[in-house]
C-alpha positions in Angstrom: 151.1 -131.5 88.6 150.3 -132.7 85.1 152.5 -131.7 82.3 149.7 -129.9 80.4 149.4 -127.4 83.3 153.0 -126.1 82.8 153.1 -122.9 80.7 156.2 -121.5 79.0 157.9 -118.7 80.9 157.6 -115.1 79.4 160.9 -113.8 78.3 161.1 -110.0 78.1 164.7 -109.8 76.6 164.4 -110.1 72.8 168.1 -111.2 72.6 167.5 -114.0 74.9 164.4 -115.0 73.1 166.2 -115.2 69.9 169.0 -117.2 71.4 166.5 -119.8 72.9 164.5 -120.0 69.5 167.8 -120.5 67.5 169.0 -123.1 70.2 165.8 -125.2 69.5 166.5 -125.4 65.7 169.0 -127.3 63.9 172.5 -126.1 64.2 172.9 -125.4 60.4 169.9 -123.3 60.2 170.8 -121.5 63.5 174.2 -120.5 62.0 172.5 -119.2 59.0 170.1 -117.0 60.8 172.6 -115.8 63.3 173.3 -112.1 62.8 177.0 -111.1 62.4 178.5 -109.6 65.4 180.0 -106.1 65.3 178.5 -105.1 62.0 179.2 -101.5 61.3 176.2 -99.1 61.1 175.3 -97.8 57.7 175.8 -94.1 57.5 173.6 -91.9 55.5 174.9 -89.4 52.9 174.2 -86.5 55.3 176.5 -88.2 58.0 179.4 -88.3 55.5 179.0 -84.8 54.7 178.9 -83.7 58.3 181.9 -85.8 59.1 183.8 -84.3 56.1 183.0 -80.8 57.2 184.1 -81.5 60.8 187.4 -83.2 59.8 188.1 -80.3 57.4 187.5 -77.7 60.0 189.7 -79.5 62.7 192.4 -79.9 60.2 192.4 -76.2 59.3 192.4 -75.2 62.8 195.3 -77.6 63.7 197.2 -76.1 60.7 196.6 -72.4 61.8 197.9 -73.5 65.3 201.0 -75.2 63.8 202.0 -72.4 61.4 203.4 -70.0 64.0 205.7 -72.7 65.4 206.9 -73.5 61.8 207.7 -69.9 61.3 209.6 -69.8 64.6 211.8 -72.8 63.6 212.3 -71.5 60.0 213.4 -68.1 61.2 215.8 -69.6 63.7 217.7 -71.2 60.9 217.6 -68.1 58.7 220.2 -65.4 58.4 219.6 -62.0 60.0 220.1 -60.2 56.7 217.6 -62.2 54.9 215.0 -61.7 57.7 215.6 -57.9 57.5 215.3 -57.9 53.8 212.4 -60.2 52.9 210.7 -61.1 56.3 209.7 -64.4 57.7 208.8 -67.4 55.7 207.8 -71.1 56.0 211.2 -72.1 54.7 214.7 -70.9 56.1 216.1 -68.0 54.1 219.9 -68.1 53.9 220.2 -71.3 56.0 222.6 -70.8 58.9 223.2 -72.0 62.5 224.5 -68.5 63.6 221.7 -68.0 66.2 222.2 -71.4 67.8 226.0 -70.9 67.7 225.5 -67.7 69.6 223.3 -69.4 72.2 225.6 -72.4 72.7 228.9 -70.5 72.5 229.1 -71.4 76.3 227.6 -74.8 76.2 228.5 -75.4 79.9 226.3 -72.5 80.9 223.3 -73.7 78.9 223.6 -77.2 80.2 223.9 -75.9 83.7 220.7 -73.8 83.1 218.9 -76.8 81.8 219.8 -78.8 84.9 218.8 -76.1 87.3 215.5 -75.6 85.5 214.7 -79.4 85.3 215.5 -80.0 88.9 213.4 -77.0 90.0 210.5 -78.2 87.7 210.6 -81.8 88.8 210.9 -81.1 92.6 208.5 -78.2 92.6 205.7 -80.1 90.6 206.1 -83.1 92.8 206.0 -81.2 96.1 203.3 -78.8 94.8 201.1 -81.7 93.7 201.3 -83.3 97.1 200.5 -80.0 98.9 197.7 -78.8 96.5 196.1 -82.3 96.5 196.0 -82.6 100.3 194.6 -79.1 100.5 191.9 -79.7 98.0 191.1 -83.1 99.7 190.8 -81.3 103.2 188.6 -78.6 101.8 186.4 -81.1 100.1 185.4 -83.1 103.1 182.2 -82.0 104.6 183.4 -83.1 108.1 186.2 -80.6 108.1 184.9 -77.9 110.4 186.8 -74.7 109.1 186.7 -75.6 105.4 184.5 -72.6 104.4 186.6 -70.2 106.2 189.9 -71.4 104.8 188.4 -71.5 101.4 187.4 -67.9 101.7 190.9 -66.9 102.7 192.3 -68.8 99.7 189.8 -67.2 97.2 190.4 -63.7 98.9 194.1 -63.8 97.8 193.0 -64.1 94.1 191.2 -60.7 94.4 193.7 -58.8 96.5 197.6 -59.1 97.1 200.2 -57.4 99.1 202.1 -56.2 95.9 205.6 -56.4 94.8 207.4 -54.3 97.4 206.2 -56.2 100.6 206.8 -59.5 98.9 210.3 -58.5 97.8 211.1 -57.3 101.4 209.6 -60.5 102.9 211.5 -62.9 100.7 214.7 -60.9 100.4 215.1 -59.5 103.9 212.9 -61.4 106.3 213.6 -64.8 104.9 217.1 -63.8 103.6 216.6 -65.8 100.4 218.1 -63.4 98.0 220.7 -65.1 95.8 219.0 -68.6 96.8 217.1 -70.8 94.4 214.4 -71.1 97.0 213.4 -67.6 96.4 212.1 -68.7 93.0 211.1 -72.2 94.1 208.8 -71.4 97.0 206.5 -68.7 95.4 205.6 -71.1 92.6 205.0 -74.0 94.8 201.1 -73.5 94.9 198.6 -70.9 93.7 195.1 -70.3 94.9 193.6 -71.1 91.4 195.1 -74.5 91.4 193.7 -75.2 94.9 190.2 -74.2 93.7 190.6 -76.4 90.7 191.6 -79.3 92.7 188.8 -78.8 95.3 186.3 -78.6 92.4 187.5 -82.0 90.9 187.3 -83.5 94.3 183.6 -83.0 94.5 183.2 -85.7 91.8 184.7 -88.2 94.3 181.9 -89.9 96.3 182.3 -89.2 100.0 181.1 -92.8 100.7 184.7 -93.9 99.9 186.0 -91.9 102.8 183.3 -93.4 105.1 184.2 -96.9 103.8 187.7 -96.4 104.7 186.9 -95.1 108.2 184.7 -98.2 108.7 187.7 -100.4 107.8 189.8 -98.6 110.4 192.0 -96.5 108.1 193.4 -93.1 109.1 192.9 -89.8 107.2 196.2 -89.9 105.5 195.7 -93.5 104.5 192.3 -92.8 103.0 193.7 -89.9 101.1 196.8 -91.8 99.9 195.2 -95.1 99.0 191.5 -94.3 98.2 191.3 -90.7 97.1 194.6 -90.0 95.4 194.2 -92.7 92.8 190.9 -91.4 91.6 192.4 -87.8 91.1 194.6 -88.7 88.2 193.1 -86.3 85.7 193.3 -83.4 88.2 196.9 -84.3 89.2 197.9 -84.4 85.5 196.2 -81.0 84.9 197.6 -79.3 88.0 200.9 -80.8 87.4 201.1 -79.5 83.9 200.4 -76.0 85.0 202.9 -76.2 87.8 205.6 -77.6 85.5 204.9 -74.8 82.9 205.1 -72.1 85.7 208.6 -73.4 86.7 209.8 -73.9 83.3 208.8 -70.5 81.9 209.8 -68.5 85.1 212.3 -65.6 84.5 210.9 -62.6 86.4 211.5 -64.0 90.0 215.0 -64.9 88.9 215.7 -61.3 87.8 214.5 -60.1 91.2 216.1 -62.5 93.6 219.0 -64.2 91.8 220.5 -61.7 89.3 224.3 -62.4 88.9 224.7 -64.0 92.3 224.4 -67.6 91.1 226.6 -69.4 88.7 223.8 -71.2 86.7 220.6 -69.2 86.1 217.3 -70.8 85.2 217.0 -71.4 81.5 214.5 -68.6 80.7 216.5 -66.0 82.6 219.7 -67.3 80.9 218.2 -66.9 77.4 216.8 -63.5 78.5 220.3 -62.3 79.2 221.7 -63.7 76.0 219.1 -61.7 74.0 219.8 -58.5 76.0 223.6 -58.9 75.5 223.0 -59.3 71.7 220.8 -56.3 71.6 223.3 -54.3 73.6 226.1 -55.4 71.2 224.0 -54.2 68.2 223.3 -50.8 69.8 227.0 -50.2 70.7 228.3 -50.8 67.1 225.3 -49.1 65.5 227.1 -45.7 65.3 230.3 -47.1 64.0 231.3 -48.3 60.5 230.6 -51.9 61.6 228.1 -53.9 59.8 225.3 -55.1 62.0 223.2 -57.1 59.5 225.0 -60.3 60.4 224.5 -59.9 64.2 221.6 -62.1 65.3 218.6 -60.4 66.7 215.3 -61.6 65.5 216.7 -65.0 64.6 218.3 -65.1 68.1 214.8 -64.6 69.7 213.4 -67.4 67.6 216.1 -69.8 68.4 215.6 -69.0 72.1 212.1 -69.8 71.7 212.8 -73.2 70.2 215.5 -74.0 72.8 213.1 -73.1 75.7 209.8 -74.8 74.3 211.3 -78.0 73.0 211.1 -80.2 76.2 207.7 -79.0 77.0 206.3 -79.9 73.5 207.7 -83.4 74.0 206.0 -83.8 77.4 202.5 -82.4 76.6 201.3 -85.3 74.4 201.7 -87.7 77.3 199.5 -85.8 79.7 197.0 -84.1 77.0 194.4 -86.9 77.7 194.4 -86.2 81.5 194.7 -82.4 80.9 191.6 -82.1 78.9 189.5 -84.3 81.3 190.8 -82.5 84.3 189.9 -79.1 83.0 186.4 -80.3 81.9 185.6 -81.9 85.4 187.2 -79.0 87.3 185.2 -76.5 85.6 181.8 -78.0 86.6 180.5 -76.2 89.6 178.2 -77.9 92.1 
């Protein structure tokens, strides 16, 4: 075929066209005409105004969320008499460690309560995540025959429950767990709402992954452990945070089933007893000639809040990214 019959190919991509045109020119000229990579987009004045308003709004909202915690920390270092006289403030009034000294007057008890709470939180969160993720995975699979019936029973428990008395008799007498940490650990292991949240998130995982695992000869548990579970990190972080908060903030079940039968109580229940003891002491000396202005009450509550929430505040920033994405994905119905 003669060379005159050859026609240049039509190139639809403008970037490729520009690269070919520049390649056919001299190198110096090509370098001069080449556009700088990553050049920032020029914003209009309206864009700067909108961004400024957005940043200001978010900053004010963050400040309003931070102020209550600042007040709590400030009040925990204030004297009870100054709190009763002039109220709370952003800075401590009559700086003192009296409230913390009252809480840590038996440091072994507080340390033991911390250890009990940490062990229950870590083990309960780990086991609960395994059970909830397996349950959500099973209910998500279309080839599971009874998934709709089981989902109905789980949802039914969110509307109706047996009540306190039958639950207390079942755990305390039938299972004989009164005075045992399992009486607090087992009821918090999984909740229907967390199962529904995990099931909703699993709908975003393509079922073709399960089918590809079956084609490769993998069993159900291996498909779950090696294929499905790595894709569930946002949901695992979200559910794990809810489980950890439930174990960490628990005090009601401890008051029902543990009481004074165990040496080391969970942290929240221990702090609850400390506050009740201080209030009882104030009431006992209220009718006498003893001054009660220096006995901690309000400051003790604030110091207890600081002691109880400190570890959770340190943990939350590490899981915030997964927590937000897990809530957003789990909230999508389909």
